[in-house]
N, C-alpha and C positions, 0 to 999 in steps of 0.2 A: 504493500500500500504506500509506504513512504517513498519508494523509488518512483512510483507512478505519479505521486503528487509533486515531487521535486523535478521530474524530468518531462512530464507530459503537459505542456503548457495549454494545449487545447482542452484537455480534460479538466484542468483546474479552472480555466475560464468558464466552462460550462457549469462546474460545481459551485462557483462563487455565488451566482444569483440563487441557486437552489438552496444553499446553506443560509443565505440572508433571509429568504422567504420562509424557510423552515424554522429559523429561530424567531422570526417575527410573528408567526402564525398564532401562537398562544396569546401574545399581548394584543394582537389585532382582534381576536375573537372573544377573549375573556378579560375582565377587569384585572389589573395588576396593581400592586402597591405603588403609589406614586410618591415622589419626593415632595413632601408638603411645602406649601407656601412659595414655591418657585415663581409662579405667575404673579402673585401679589407683591413680591419683592424683586421683580424683574428689572434689569438694567434697560436703558432707553431703547436700544435696537431690538432686544428680545421682546420688549413690550409691544413694539410694532407687529412682530410675528404673532403674538398672543391676540392682538386686535384683529389681525387678518384671519386667523383660524377661528376666532369666535368660540361658539359652543359646538362647532362641528367636529366631532371626534374623528370622523373619517379623514377630514382635511388635516388635522394635527398629525395623524398617523402617516398620511401621504407625504407631508413635509418632512417628518422624521426619517422616512425611508429615503427620500430624495437626498437629504443631507448626508446620510450614511453612505449612500452610493457615491456621492462626490468625494467623500473621505477615502473610500476604497480606491477610486480612480487616481487620487493624488498620491496615495501610498504606492501604487503601481508605477506612476510617473517618477516618483522619487528614486526608485531603484533603477528605472530605465535611464534616467539622466546621470546617475552617479555610480552605478554598478556596485551596490553595497553588499551584494551576495555573490558568492563564488561562482554559482551556476546561473544560467538564464532561466528564471522561473517566476511564477506568480504565486508561489507557495506562501510568501510573506503576507500577501493580501488576505489569504485564507486564515492565517494565524491572527491577523489583525481583527478579522470578523469574529473569530472564536473567543478572543479576549474582549473586544469592544462591545459585543452583544451578550456577554455572559450573564449579566444581571438583567432581569426583566425590567427593572427601573430604567435601564439605558435603552430600552427598545421603544420608548415613547418620546414625544417631543420634549426636548430639554435644551437650555441655552448652550451647554457644553458642546453639543453637536455642531453648532455654528462656529463657536470659538475654535474648535479643533481644525476646521477648514483653514482659518487664518493662521493657526500655529503651523500647519503643514506648509502653507505658502511662505511663511517666515523662514522655516528650516531650509526650504529650497533656495531662497534668496541668500541665506548664510553660506550654504554649501557651495553655491555658484561663485563665491568670491575666492575660493581656493585657487591660487596661482593665476588670478585674474586681477591685477592691480588697478585696472581701469574701472572696475565696478564698485567704486567707493559708495555710490548712492544706494547700493543694495542694503546697507545697514539702516539707512533711513526707511526703506521699504519694509524691512523686517520689523523694525520697531513700530512702524505705522500699523502693520498687520496685527502684532501682539496687542497694541493699544485698542484697535478696532474690535478684536476678539473679546477684550474685557468689557466692552459696551454691550456684549451679549451675556457673557459669563464672567463675573467680576474677578474671580480667582485667577483668571488668565493674566491679570496685571502683575502678579507675583512672578510670572515666567519671563518678565522683562529681563531678568538676570541671564537668561540663555543668550540674549543678544550680546551682552558683554563677554560671556563665555565663548561665544563664537568668534568675537573679535580677538580675544586672547589666543585662541587655538589656531585660527586661520590666518591672522595677519600680523605684520609688524605694527608697532604703535604708530598711530596717526591721530593727532588731536582733532583733525577735521572729521574723521569717521566717528570718533567718540561723541563729538558735538552733534553729528547728524542723528545719532541714536536718540538723544534727548529731544531733538526737533521732531523726529518722526513720532516719538511717543506722545508728545503733548498736542500734536496737530489734531487728532480726532476729538480730544477733549476740548480744544479751543472751538472747534466747530459745534460741539454739543453745547458749550456754554453760550455761544452766540445764538443758537437756535432757541434755547430756553430763555435767554435774556430778551430776545425779540418778542416772545409770547408771554413775557412777564411770569415765567414759571421757573426761574433759576433755583428757587428754594426746593422745588420738586426734584431737581437733579441731585442736589446735595443730600436730600432725604433718601433717594435711591442708593447712593453710594454709601451713606452712613448705615443703612439697614444691612448692607452686606458685610459690615464690620462687626455689628453687634447682634445680629439675628442668628440664632442657633438653628440651623436646618438639619441637624443630626437626628437620626431616628434608627430604629432597629433594622439592620440590613443583613445581619449575620445569622446563619443557621449552620448546622453540622456540615452540610455539603458545600456551602460557600466558604467556610473556614478551611475545609480540606482542599478546596479549589485554590485558595490563596496560598496555602502552604505548598501545594504542588507547583504553583507559578514561581514561588520563591526558590524552590529546589532547582527548577530549570534555570532560573537566573544565575544561581551559583555555578551549575554545571556549564552553562553557556559562557559565563565570564572566565572560568578556568580554561575553557577551550580557546577563547580569544587570546588570553595571556600566553598560552603555549605557542601559538603561531604568530604572536604580535610582531616579532622582529622580521618575519617573512612577508608580512602584509605591506602593500604599497603605502607610502607615506600619507597620501590623501585618504585612504580607507582608514588608517589609524586615527587620523584627525576626526573623521566622521563618527567613528565609534567612541572616541573619547568624548565627543559632544553628546552622543546618545547616553553615555554613562552619567554625565552631569545632569542631563535633562531628567533621567530616571530618578536621580538623587533629589533634585529640586521638586519633582512631582510628589515624591514620598514626603518630603518636608512640608509641603503645602497641605497634604492630607492630614498629617499628624499635628501640625502647628496651628492651623486655622480652624476655629469652631464652625465655620460655615462650609467647609469642604467635606464632602461625603463620597459615596461610591462612584459618583460621576468622574472623579479624578482617574479612575481606571481607564476611561476612554482616552485620556491624554497620555497616560503611561503606556497604553497599548502601542503607541507610535514607536518608541525605541525598542520595546519588547518584541514587536513583530519582526524586526530585523535581527535582533540578537538571538531570538529563539530559532528563526529560520536558518541563520548562519550555522547554528549548532546542529540542528537536525539534518541539514544537507551534508554536514561533514562527518556524521556518524558512519563508521565503516560497517558496523554490525547492524544489518537491517532489522533483525529481530528486536534489538534494543530500542531502535528508533520507533518501530511499530508499537512497541509496548508503551513507550512514553506518550505517543500520539493517542493510543487507545484510552489511557488513563485520563488524558485531557478531555476527550470526547465524552467518556462515561460520566465524569464529574459534571461536565457541562449539561448533559441530558438531565441528570438529577436536579441540577439547579433550576432548569426550566420547569420541571415537574413540581418542585417544592418552593419555587420562588414566589 
């Protein structure tokens, strides 16, 4: 099975929409536990989406499906542009789906789905600066994307640090590029301030931002199967990290830098989850970006196919139980 998934691109491309629809079937047909108060404490851009969807559950689900498909396409493009995996494959997109849609709460409309699109665009801009000294404006674009994402899902604002991490990893010091990151970051908020000022609602913007600092959106998300699932993901992270370290010196310099960036992105995502009271299970969708590449890199490098199939089977079995008990 593993050899088929990592080598047969046509099969994986056919499998991707099947898996997406299969995972979304339960949340489309049956009510699932929602992350409470997300809509009432929405940031400005996500509030527009809520107004657009209204009380139409089918439209909310359709928008959620569309947003996730866009994320999958961007994940595929990221590997196509920067060759992050040793073999030509779409397997990483499938892993992203299995992680990103693991919780039923992530299978419905949520601001993180929009923010994740802008995070992926920012990563592409950062990676594209490697050995391309003329693309100094890319860091303005990346900061602009992160800032725009935070106008959907506020916790994205804390990921601004990945822009500076990218600067340190990819480039020599340039005061202009560091200044551009600040400019790119504040631009979406200046537009927002101007809009709310014109309509004499500037206090509403401050209330939206403040609510994301003090409102606790945490709720019960863990059961036996979700805990086992997270433990298993942590185990694979350890195994995959060891695998990368073993071949680190043999990897191309550019690939080393990209995976170093993914490592720090993973660390920052975990820090946001544990350190901020407003962060919850939705952070797994953001964490799924680096994990999809790290996991796939590990799985395609396993020489013992039985071991790889066993790890993949455990992931799928735990995922199925999470859908049933979620």
